FIZA-538128 format. One line per 8 residues: number of its first residue (from 1); for each residue z, x, y of N, C-alpha, C. Coordinates in nm, 2 decimals, decimal comma. Each point is the difference from the previous one (the first is absolute). Layout:
BEGIN
NUM	Z X Y Z X Y Z X Y | ...;
// end
This chain:
BEGIN
1	0,00 0,08 -0,12 0,00 -0,08 0,12 0,00 0,09 0,13 | 0,08 0,11 -0,01 0,00 0,09 0,12 -0,13 0,06 0,02 | -0,06 0,05 -0,10 -0,14 0,06 0,01 -0,10 -0,10 0,06 | 0,01 -0,12 -0,05 -0,09 -0,11 0,04 0,02 -0,03 0,15 | 0,13 0,00 0,04 0,03 -0,03 0,14 -0,05 0,11 0,09 | 0,01 0,13 -0,04 -0,05 0,11 0,08 -0,15 0,00 0,01 | -0,07 -0,03 -0,11 -0,14 -0,01 0,01 -0,05 -0,12 0,09 | 0,07 -0,11 -0,01 -0,03 -0,11 0,08 0,02 0,03 0,15;
9	0,10 0,08 0,03 0,03 0,03 0,14 -0,10 0,10 0,06 | -0,07 0,07 -0,09 -0,11 0,09 0,05 0,04 0,15 0,01 | -0,10 0,08 0,05 0,02 0,14 0,01 0,12 0,05 0,07 | 0,07 0,10 -0,06 0,11 0,06 0,07 0,13 -0,07 -0,02 | 0,01 -0,11 -0,07 0,12 -0,08 -0,01 0,10 0,06 -0,09 | 0,13 -0,01 0,04 0,11 0,06 -0,08 0,11 -0,11 -0,01 | 0,08 0,01 -0,10 0,12 -0,09 -0,01 0,10 0,05 0,10 | 0,07 -0,09 0,06 0,10 0,03 0,10 0,11 -0,10 0,01;
17	0,09 0,03 0,09 0,11 -0,10 0,03 0,08 -0,04 -0,13 | 0,02 -0,13 -0,03 0,08 -0,04 -0,11 -0,07 0,04 -0,13 | -0,13 0,00 -0,01 -0,07 0,03 -0,13 0,02 0,15 -0,02 | -0,01 0,09 0,10 0,02 0,14 -0,02 0,15 0,02 -0,04 | 0,09 -0,08 0,06 0,14 0,01 -0,04 0,02 -0,02 -0,14 | -0,07 -0,10 -0,06 0,01 -0,03 -0,14 -0,05 0,12 -0,08 | -0,11 0,06 0,04 -0,05 0,11 -0,08 0,09 0,12 0,00 | 0,07 0,02 0,11 0,09 0,12 0,01 0,14 -0,03 -0,06;
25	0,03 -0,13 -0,04 0,13 -0,03 -0,05 0,10 -0,02 0,11 | -0,05 -0,03 0,12 0,09 -0,03 0,11 0,06 -0,14 -0,01 | -0,08 -0,09 -0,06 0,05 -0,14 -0,03 -0,04 -0,03 -0,14 | 0,07 -0,10 -0,05 -0,02 -0,03 -0,14 -0,08 -0,13 -0,02 | -0,10 0,01 -0,08 -0,08 -0,12 -0,03 -0,11 -0,03 0,11 | -0,11 -0,06 -0,04 -0,11 -0,03 0,09 0,03 -0,11 0,10 | -0,06 0,01 0,12 0,01 -0,11 0,09 -0,11 -0,09 -0,02 | 0,00 -0,12 0,07 -0,10 -0,10 -0,02 -0,13 0,04 0,07;
33	0,00 0,09 0,09 -0,12 0,05 0,07 -0,02 0,15 -0,02 | -0,13 0,04 0,01 -0,03 0,14 -0,01 -0,03 0,05 0,14 | 0,07 0,11 0,04 -0,02 0,05 0,14 -0,09 0,12 -0,01 | -0,10 0,01 0,09 -0,10 0,10 0,00 -0,02 0,05 0,14 | -0,03 0,13 0,02 -0,04 0,05 0,13 -0,14 0,06 -0,01 | -0,08 -0,03 0,10 -0,14 0,05 0,01 -0,01 0,09 0,13 | -0,10 0,08 0,00 -0,02 0,08 0,13 -0,02 -0,09 0,12 | 0,05 0,05 0,11 0,00 -0,08 0,13 -0,15 -0,02 0,04;
41	-0,09 0,09 -0,04 -0,14 -0,01 0,04 -0,06 -0,13 -0,06 | 0,06 -0,05 -0,10 -0,05 -0,13 -0,05 0,02 -0,11 0,10 | -0,10 -0,07 0,04 0,01 -0,10 0,10 0,07 -0,12 -0,06 | 0,09 -0,07 0,08 0,07 -0,11 -0,06 -0,09 -0,11 -0,05 | -0,12 -0,01 0,06 -0,09 -0,11 -0,05 -0,05 0,03 -0,14 | 0,01 0,13 -0,04 -0,04 0,04 -0,14 0,11 -0,04 -0,10 | 0,12 -0,02 0,05 0,11 -0,02 -0,10 0,02 -0,15 -0,01 | -0,08 -0,07 -0,08 0,02 -0,14 -0,02 0,13 -0,03 -0,07;
49	0,06 -0,11 0,03 0,12 -0,04 -0,06 -0,02 -0,02 -0,15 | 0,09 0,07 -0,08 -0,01 0,00 -0,14 0,13 -0,05 -0,06 | -0,01 -0,11 -0,07 0,12 -0,06 -0,06 0,08 0,10 -0,08 | 0,13 0,02 0,03 0,09 0,09 -0,08 0,00 0,14 0,06 | -0,07 0,03 0,10 0,00 0,13 0,06 0,05 0,00 0,15 | 0,08 0,10 0,03 0,03 0,02 0,14 -0,06 0,13 0,04 | -0,09 0,00 0,10 -0,07 0,13 0,04 0,05 0,05 0,13 | 0,03 0,13 0,01 0,04 0,07 0,12 -0,11 0,10 0,03;
57	0,00 0,05 0,13 -0,10 0,10 0,04 0,08 0,12 0,05 | -0,05 0,12 -0,02 0,06 0,12 0,04 -0,10 0,11 0,03 | 0,03 0,08 0,11 -0,09 0,11 0,03 0,05 0,13 -0,06 | 0,10 -0,01 -0,08 0,06 0,12 -0,06 0,00 -0,01 -0,16 | -0,09 -0,08 -0,05 0,00 -0,02 -0,14 -0,02 0,12 -0,09 | -0,08 0,09 0,05 -0,02 0,12 -0,08 0,13 0,09 -0,01 | 0,07 0,00 0,11 0,13 0,08 0,00 0,11 -0,06 -0,08 | 0,00 -0,14 0,00 0,11 -0,07 -0,07 -0,02 -0,03 -0,14;
65	-0,12 0,02 -0,05 -0,03 -0,04 -0,14 0,05 0,11 -0,10 | 0,06 -0,04 -0,10 0,05 0,09 -0,10 -0,11 0,08 -0,07 | 0,01 0,13 -0,01 -0,12 0,08 -0,05 -0,04 -0,02 -0,15 | 0,09 -0,06 -0,08 -0,03 0,00 -0,14 0,02 -0,14 -0,06 | 0,08 -0,09 0,06 0,03 -0,13 -0,07 -0,13 -0,08 -0,01 | -0,01 -0,07 -0,11 -0,10 -0,10 -0,03 0,06 -0,12 -0,06 | -0,04 -0,12 0,05 -0,09 -0,03 0,11 0,05 0,07 0,13 | -0,10 0,03 0,10 0,04 0,06 0,12 0,11 -0,07 0,07;
73	0,10 0,08 0,06 0,12 -0,06 0,05 0,06 0,09 0,11 | 0,07 -0,06 0,10 0,06 0,08 0,10 0,11 0,09 -0,05 | 0,03 0,11 0,06 0,11 0,08 -0,04 0,13 -0,07 0,02 | 0,10 0,04 -0,08 0,13 -0,07 0,01 0,06 0,00 0,14 | -0,01 0,11 0,07 0,06 0,01 0,14 -0,08 -0,10 0,09 | -0,13 0,00 -0,01 -0,07 -0,09 0,09 0,01 -0,15 -0,04 | 0,03 -0,02 -0,13 0,02 -0,13 -0,05 0,13 -0,05 0,07 | 0,11 0,08 0,00 0,12 -0,03 0,06 -0,02 -0,04 0,15;
81	-0,08 0,09 0,07 -0,02 -0,02 0,14 -0,09 -0,13 0,03 | -0,09 -0,03 -0,09 -0,08 -0,12 0,01 0,09 -0,12 -0,01 | 0,09 0,00 -0,09 0,10 -0,11 -0,02 0,09 -0,01 0,11 | 0,04 0,11 0,06 0,08 -0,01 0,12 -0,07 -0,07 0,12 | -0,13 0,03 0,01 -0,08 -0,05 0,11 -0,01 -0,16 -0,01 | 0,01 -0,05 -0,12 0,00 -0,15 -0,01 0,13 -0,06 -0,03 | 0,11 0,08 0,00 0,13 -0,05 -0,02 0,05 -0,10 0,11 | 0,06 -0,11 -0,03 0,04 -0,09 0,10 0,11 0,05 0,10;
89	0,08 0,10 -0,05 0,11 0,05 0,08 0,03 0,14 -0,04 | 0,08 0,07 0,08 0,03 0,14 -0,03 0,09 0,02 -0,13 | 0,08 -0,10 -0,03 0,08 0,00 -0,12 -0,09 0,01 -0,13 | -0,10 -0,09 0,00 -0,09 0,01 -0,11 -0,08 0,13 -0,01 | -0,04 0,05 0,12 -0,07 0,13 0,01 0,09 0,11 -0,06 | 0,12 0,00 0,03 0,09 0,11 -0,05 0,02 -0,02 -0,15 | 0,00 -0,12 -0,05 0,01 -0,02 -0,14 -0,11 0,06 -0,08 | -0,12 0,00 0,05 -0,11 0,07 -0,07 0,02 0,15 -0,01;
97	0,06 0,06 0,11 0,03 0,14 0,00 0,10 0,03 -0,11 | 0,11 -0,08 0,00 0,11 0,02 -0,10 -0,05 -0,01 -0,14 | -0,09 -0,10 -0,02 -0,05 -0,02 -0,14 -0,08 0,11 -0,04 | -0,09 0,05 0,08 -0,09 0,11 -0,03 0,08 0,13 -0,03 | 0,09 0,03 0,08 0,08 0,12 -0,02 0,10 -0,02 -0,11 | 0,06 -0,11 -0,01 0,10 -0,03 -0,11 -0,06 0,00 -0,13 | -0,13 -0,04 -0,02 -0,06 0,01 -0,13 -0,07 0,13 -0,02 | 0,03 0,10 0,09 -0,05 0,13 -0,02 -0,16 0,01 0,00;
105	-0,06 -0,09 0,08 -0,15 0,00 0,01 -0,05 0,09 0,11 | 0,09 0,03 0,09 -0,04 0,09 0,11 0,13 0,05 0,07 | -0,02 0,07 0,11 0,12 0,05 0,08 -0,01 -0,05 0,14 | 0,11 0,01 0,07 0,00 -0,03 0,15 -0,09 0,09 0,07 | -0,01 0,13 -0,03 -0,09 0,09 0,07 -0,14 -0,03 -0,02 | -0,04 -0,04 -0,12 -0,14 -0,04 -0,02 -0,04 -0,13 0,07 | 0,09 -0,09 0,01 -0,03 -0,12 0,08 -0,01 0,03 0,14 | 0,09 0,09 0,05 -0,01 0,04 0,14 -0,13 0,07 0,03;
113	-0,04 0,09 -0,08 -0,13 0,07 0,02 -0,11 -0,10 0,00 | -0,01 -0,10 -0,09 -0,10 -0,09 0,01 0,00 -0,09 0,12 | 0,12 -0,03 0,05 0,01 -0,07 0,13 -0,05 0,08 0,12 | 0,03 0,13 0,00 -0,05 0,08 0,11 -0,15 0,01 0,01 | -0,07 -0,03 -0,11 -0,14 0,00 0,00 -0,06 -0,13 0,05 | 0,08 -0,10 0,03 -0,05 -0,13 0,05 0,01 0,00 0,15 | -0,10 -0,05 0,06 0,00 -0,02 0,15 0,09 -0,11 0,04 | 0,00 -0,11 -0,08 0,08 -0,11 0,04 0,09 -0,03 -0,12;
121	0,13 -0,03 0,03 0,10 -0,04 -0,10 0,11 -0,08 0,06 | 0,03 -0,11 -0,06 0,11 -0,09 0,05 0,13 0,07 -0,02 | 0,09 -0,02 0,09 0,14 0,06 -0,01 0,00 0,15 -0,02 | -0,09 0,07 0,06 -0,01 0,14 -0,03 0,13 0,08 0,03 | 0,06 -0,03 0,11 0,12 0,07 0,03 0,11 -0,04 -0,10 | 0,02 -0,13 -0,02 0,10 -0,04 -0,09 -0,02 0,05 -0,15 | -0,13 0,00 -0,04 -0,03 0,05 -0,13 0,03 0,15 -0,01 | -0,02 0,08 0,10 0,03 0,14 0,00 0,15 0,02 -0,03;
129	0,08 -0,07 0,07 0,14 0,00 -0,02 0,04 -0,05 -0,14 | -0,06 -0,11 -0,04 0,03 -0,06 -0,13 -0,04 0,09 -0,11 | -0,11 0,08 0,01 -0,04 0,09 -0,11 0,10 0,11 -0,01 | 0,06 0,04 0,11 0,10 0,11 0,00 0,12 -0,06 -0,08 | 0,04 -0,12 0,03 0,12 -0,06 -0,08 -0,04 -0,02 -0,14 | -0,12 -0,04 -0,04 -0,04 -0,02 -0,13 0,00 0,13 -0,08 | -0,05 0,10 0,07 0,00 0,14 -0,06 0,14 0,05 -0,03 | 0,10 -0,05 0,07 0,14 0,04 -0,02 0,07 -0,09 -0,10;
137	-0,07 -0,10 -0,05 0,06 -0,08 -0,11 0,03 -0,15 0,04 | -0,03 -0,04 0,12 0,02 -0,14 0,04 -0,11 -0,09 -0,06 | 0,01 -0,04 -0,12 -0,12 -0,06 -0,07 0,02 -0,15 -0,02 | 0,06 -0,06 0,10 0,00 -0,15 0,00 0,01 -0,04 0,14 | -0,03 -0,13 0,03 0,01 -0,05 0,13 0,15 0,00 0,05 | 0,09 -0,03 -0,10 0,14 -0,01 0,03 0,05 0,14 0,04 | -0,05 0,11 -0,07 0,04 0,13 0,04 -0,05 0,04 0,14 | -0,12 -0,04 0,03 -0,06 0,03 0,13 0,08 -0,07 0,11;
145	0,04 -0,12 -0,03 0,08 -0,08 0,10 0,14 0,07 0,02 | 0,05 0,04 -0,11 0,14 0,07 0,00 -0,01 0,12 0,09 | -0,11 0,08 -0,01 -0,01 0,12 0,08 -0,02 -0,04 0,15 | -0,09 -0,09 0,02 -0,04 -0,03 0,14 0,09 -0,11 0,07 | 0,08 -0,07 -0,07 0,08 -0,10 0,06 0,15 0,03 0,00 | 0,04 0,08 -0,10 0,14 0,03 -0,02 0,03 0,15 0,03 | -0,06 0,08 -0,07 0,04 0,15 0,00 -0,04 0,06 0,13 | -0,12 0,01 0,04 -0,05 0,08 0,11 0,05 -0,06 0,14;
153	-0,01 -0,14 0,02 0,04 -0,05 0,13 0,14 0,01 0,03 | 0,09 0,03 -0,11 0,14 0,00 0,03 0,06 0,15 -0,02 | -0,09 0,09 -0,01 0,04 0,14 -0,01 0,07 0,04 -0,13 | -0,03 -0,06 -0,11 0,06 0,03 -0,12 -0,07 0,12 -0,06 | 0,06 0,08 -0,08 -0,06 0,12 -0,07 -0,11 -0,05 -0,09 | -0,10 0,08 -0,03 -0,11 -0,04 -0,08 0,04 0,02 -0,15 | -0,02 -0,11 -0,07 0,04 0,00 -0,15 -0,12 0,06 -0,07 | 0,03 0,04 -0,13 -0,11 0,05 -0,09 -0,05 -0,13 -0,07;
161	-0,13 -0,02 0,01 -0,06 -0,12 -0,06 -0,03 0,02 -0,15 | 0,02 -0,10 -0,08 -0,03 0,00 -0,14 0,06 0,13 -0,06 | 0,13 0,02 0,02 0,07 0,12 -0,05 0,02 -0,02 -0,15 | -0,03 0,11 -0,07 0,01 -0,01 -0,14 0,14 0,04 -0,05 | 0,06 -0,08 -0,08 0,13 0,03 -0,06 -0,01 0,01 -0,15 | 0,04 0,11 -0,05 -0,01 0,02 -0,15 0,11 -0,07 -0,07 | -0,03 -0,07 -0,11 0,10 -0,06 -0,09 -0,03 0,04 -0,14 | 0,10 -0,03 -0,09 -0,03 0,02 -0,14 -0,11 -0,08 -0,06;
169	-0,02 -0,12 0,06 -0,10 -0,10 -0,04 -0,13 0,02 0,07 | -0,01 0,10 0,09 -0,12 0,02 0,07 0,02 0,01 0,15 | -0,10 0,00 0,08 0,01 0,02 0,14 0,01 -0,14 0,07 | 0,08 -0,01 0,11 0,00 -0,11 0,09 -0,04 0,04 0,13 | -0,06 -0,09 0,08 -0,04 0,03 0,14 0,07 -0,09 0,09 | 0,07 0,06 0,10 0,07 -0,08 0,10 -0,09 -0,01 0,13 | 0,01 -0,12 0,06 -0,09 -0,03 0,11 0,03 0,10 0,12 | 0,12 0,01 0,04 0,04 0,08 0,11 0,13 0,07 -0,03;
177	0,00 0,13 -0,02 0,12 0,08 -0,03 0,03 0,09 0,11 | 0,12 -0,02 0,06 0,05 0,09 0,10 0,08 0,12 -0,07 | -0,08 0,10 -0,02 0,06 0,11 -0,08 0,10 0,07 0,09 | 0,11 0,05 -0,07 0,11 0,07 0,07 0,11 -0,10 0,03 | -0,03 -0,13 0,01 0,10 -0,10 0,03 0,02 -0,10 -0,11 | -0,08 0,01 -0,11 0,02 -0,09 -0,11 -0,01 -0,14 0,03 | -0,10 -0,04 0,08 -0,03 -0,14 0,04 -0,14 -0,03 -0,04 | -0,02 -0,12 -0,06 -0,13 -0,04 -0,04 -0,03 -0,14 0,06;
185	-0,11 -0,02 0,05 -0,04 -0,13 0,06 -0,12 -0,06 -0,08 | 0,03 -0,10 -0,08 -0,10 -0,06 -0,09 -0,05 -0,13 0,07 | -0,13 -0,02 -0,02 -0,07 -0,12 0,06 -0,05 -0,09 -0,10 | 0,04 -0,13 0,01 -0,04 -0,10 -0,10 -0,10 -0,10 0,07 | -0,11 -0,01 -0,07 -0,11 -0,08 0,07 0,01 -0,15 -0,01 | 0,08 -0,05 -0,09 0,01 -0,15 -0,02 0,14 -0,04 0,04 | 0,01 -0,13 0,04 0,13 -0,05 0,04 0,09 -0,02 -0,12 | -0,05 -0,03 -0,11 0,08 -0,03 -0,12 -0,07 0,07 -0,12;
193	0,08 0,06 -0,08 -0,05 0,07 -0,12 0,04 -0,08 -0,13 | -0,08 0,01 -0,10 0,04 -0,06 -0,13 0,13 0,07 -0,05 | 0,07 -0,06 -0,09 0,13 0,05 -0,04 -0,01 0,14 -0,06 | -0,11 0,02 -0,08 -0,02 0,14 -0,06 -0,02 0,11 0,10 | -0,07 -0,04 0,11 -0,03 0,10 0,10 0,13 0,03 0,08 | 0,08 -0,11 0,02 0,13 0,02 0,07 0,09 0,10 -0,07 | 0,01 -0,02 -0,13 0,08 0,09 -0,08 -0,06 0,14 -0,01 | -0,13 0,01 0,00 -0,06 0,13 0,01 0,03 0,08 0,13;
201	0,00 -0,07 0,11 0,04 0,06 0,13 0,15 0,04 -0,01 | 0,08 -0,09 -0,06 0,14 0,04 0,00 0,03 0,12 -0,09 | -0,08 0,01 -0,11 0,02 0,12 -0,08 -0,05 0,13 0,07 | -0,10 -0,02 0,08 -0,05 0,11 0,09 0,10 0,04 0,10 | 0,06 -0,10 0,06 0,11 0,03 0,10 0,12 0,07 -0,06 | 0,03 -0,05 -0,12 0,11 0,07 -0,07 -0,03 0,14 -0,04 | -0,12 0,03 -0,04 -0,05 0,13 -0,03 0,01 0,09 0,12 | -0,04 -0,06 0,12 0,01 0,08 0,12 0,14 0,03 0,03;
209	0,09 -0,10 -0,01 0,14 0,02 0,03 0,06 0,12 -0,09 | -0,04 0,00 -0,13 0,05 0,11 -0,09 -0,04 0,14 0,05 | -0,11 0,00 0,08 -0,05 0,13 0,06 0,06 0,02 0,14 | 0,09 -0,09 0,05 0,05 0,01 0,13 -0,09 -0,05 0,11 | -0,09 -0,09 -0,04 -0,09 -0,05 0,10 0,03 -0,15 0,04 | 0,02 -0,03 0,12 0,03 -0,13 0,05 -0,14 -0,07 0,02 | -0,02 -0,12 -0,06 -0,12 -0,07 0,01 0,01 -0,12 0,09 | -0,09 -0,01 0,10 -0,01 -0,11 0,09 -0,13 -0,07 -0,04;
217	0,00 -0,14 0,00 -0,12 -0,07 -0,04 -0,03 -0,10 0,11 | -0,13 0,00 0,04 -0,05 -0,08 0,11 -0,12 -0,08 -0,04 | -0,02 -0,12 0,05 -0,12 -0,08 -0,03 -0,09 -0,01 0,12 | -0,10 -0,09 -0,01 -0,10 -0,01 0,10 0,07 -0,05 0,13 | 0,09 -0,09 0,00 0,07 -0,05 0,12 0,08 0,11 0,07 | 0,05 0,10 -0,07 0,08 0,11 0,05 -0,09 0,09 0,08 | -0,13 0,00 -0,02 -0,09 0,09 0,07 -0,07 -0,08 0,11 | 0,03 -0,13 0,02 -0,06 -0,08 0,10 0,10 -0,02 0,12;
225	0,04 -0,12 0,02 0,09 -0,03 0,11 0,14 0,07 -0,01 | 0,04 0,03 -0,13 0,13 0,07 -0,02 -0,02 0,15 -0,01 | -0,11 0,05 0,05 -0,02 0,15 -0,01 0,11 0,08 0,07 | 0,05 -0,04 0,11 0,10 0,08 0,07 0,13 0,00 -0,08 | 0,04 -0,12 -0,06 0,12 0,00 -0,08 -0,02 0,09 -0,12 | -0,12 0,01 -0,05 -0,03 0,08 -0,12 0,02 0,15 0,04 | -0,05 0,04 0,12 0,02 0,13 0,05 0,14 0,04 0,02 | 0,08 -0,10 0,06 0,14 0,02 0,02 0,08 0,03 -0,13;
233	-0,04 -0,08 -0,10 0,06 0,02 -0,13 -0,03 0,13 -0,06 | -0,12 0,04 0,00 -0,04 0,13 -0,05 0,07 0,12 0,07 | 0,00 -0,02 0,14 0,06 0,11 0,08 0,15 0,01 -0,03 | 0,07 -0,12 -0,02 0,14 0,01 -0,02 0,03 0,07 -0,13 | -0,07 -0,03 -0,11 0,02 0,06 -0,13 -0,03 0,15 0,01 | -0,11 0,03 0,07 -0,04 0,14 0,01 0,11 0,08 0,07 | 0,06 -0,06 0,10 0,11 0,07 0,08 0,12 0,02 -0,09 | 0,03 -0,10 -0,08 0,11 0,00 -0,09 -0,02 0,11 -0,11;
241	-0,12 0,03 -0,03 -0,04 0,10 -0,10 -0,03 0,14 0,06 | 0,03 0,01 0,13 -0,01 0,14 0,06 -0,11 0,02 0,09 | -0,08 -0,10 0,03 -0,12 0,03 0,10 0,06 0,02 0,14 | -0,03 0,11 0,06 0,06 0,03 0,13 -0,08 -0,06 0,12 | -0,11 -0,06 -0,03 -0,08 -0,06 0,11 0,05 -0,13 0,05 | -0,06 -0,04 0,11 0,04 -0,13 0,06 -0,13 -0,08 0,02 | 0,00 -0,12 -0,05 -0,11 -0,09 0,01 -0,02 -0,05 0,14 | -0,11 -0,05 0,04 -0,02 -0,05 0,13 -0,07 -0,14 -0,01;
249	0,03 -0,09 0,10 -0,06 -0,13 -0,01 -0,15 0,01 0,03 | -0,07 -0,10 -0,06 -0,14 0,00 0,01 -0,03 -0,08 0,13 | -0,13 -0,03 0,02 -0,04 -0,07 0,13 0,03 -0,15 -0,01 | 0,04 -0,06 -0,11 0,02 -0,14 -0,01 0,13 -0,04 0,08 | 0,00 -0,11 0,07 0,12 -0,04 0,07 0,11 -0,03 -0,09 | 0,12 0,04 0,03 0,12 -0,03 -0,08 0,00 0,08 -0,14 | -0,06 0,11 0,00 0,00 0,08 -0,13 0,14 0,03 -0,04 | 0,03 -0,03 -0,12 0,14 0,01 -0,05 0,04 0,15 -0,03;
257	-0,09 0,09 0,02 0,04 0,14 -0,01 0,06 0,05 0,13 | -0,01 -0,07 0,11 0,04 0,04 0,13 0,15 0,04 0,00 | 0,08 -0,07 -0,08 0,14 0,03 0,00 0,04 0,12 -0,08 | -0,10 0,07 -0,06 0,03 0,12 -0,09 -0,03 0,13 0,07 | -0,03 0,00 0,12 -0,06 0,12 0,07 0,11 0,10 0,04 | 0,12 -0,02 -0,04 0,11 0,09 0,03 0,08 0,04 -0,12;
// end
């Protein structure tokens, strides 16, 4: 079907966007439509509407096409950037970056290099900062929000992202570990967990405690309107565990960290 779609789209056509993401393993399972990119020189009038196909045009198709994949397909880095271009919001855009890096399909540096080759790019400044965070291990939207809403705006020390802890049963990874202070900040993406997941989290927290690590758990709401309270909690625990620094209030009115500046 993919070969037939490419032939129907005409000369120079390559699989792109969601369909390229399927080919690279960036998403699981086929979508209902096949996404294809053709050279920008192809006049729109030549691209008749074809049922089941979504056709894009690009003037950089030779640079962005994978050199060996068949059927022809965009490179993984350019596939990520193409998906970012059509993402409805920055949160969804960052999720594509996290998924590509988290599945070990590419690296933050390679995505950044591909972005630098593009004349136009949505959220270029924000993506440059986000790629730096992803490269350091912030591989979820919650982790990104924790860094940009809780940690940095309130002057907290930088945690180590996805810190590996060795156990007899294997390795565990902690979302945010403040090394030297024995404090871990774990982020939960759903408001309610099934019972088996709740017990799994409790066992992890107990294992952390056995190693002298205090575990703090925060959900989506704690990184939204309650972000300042979250920062105050993290700062208080860090100071109890020996952090010599002083947090500072963010730019939000009534920031609850304001009373901790001395």
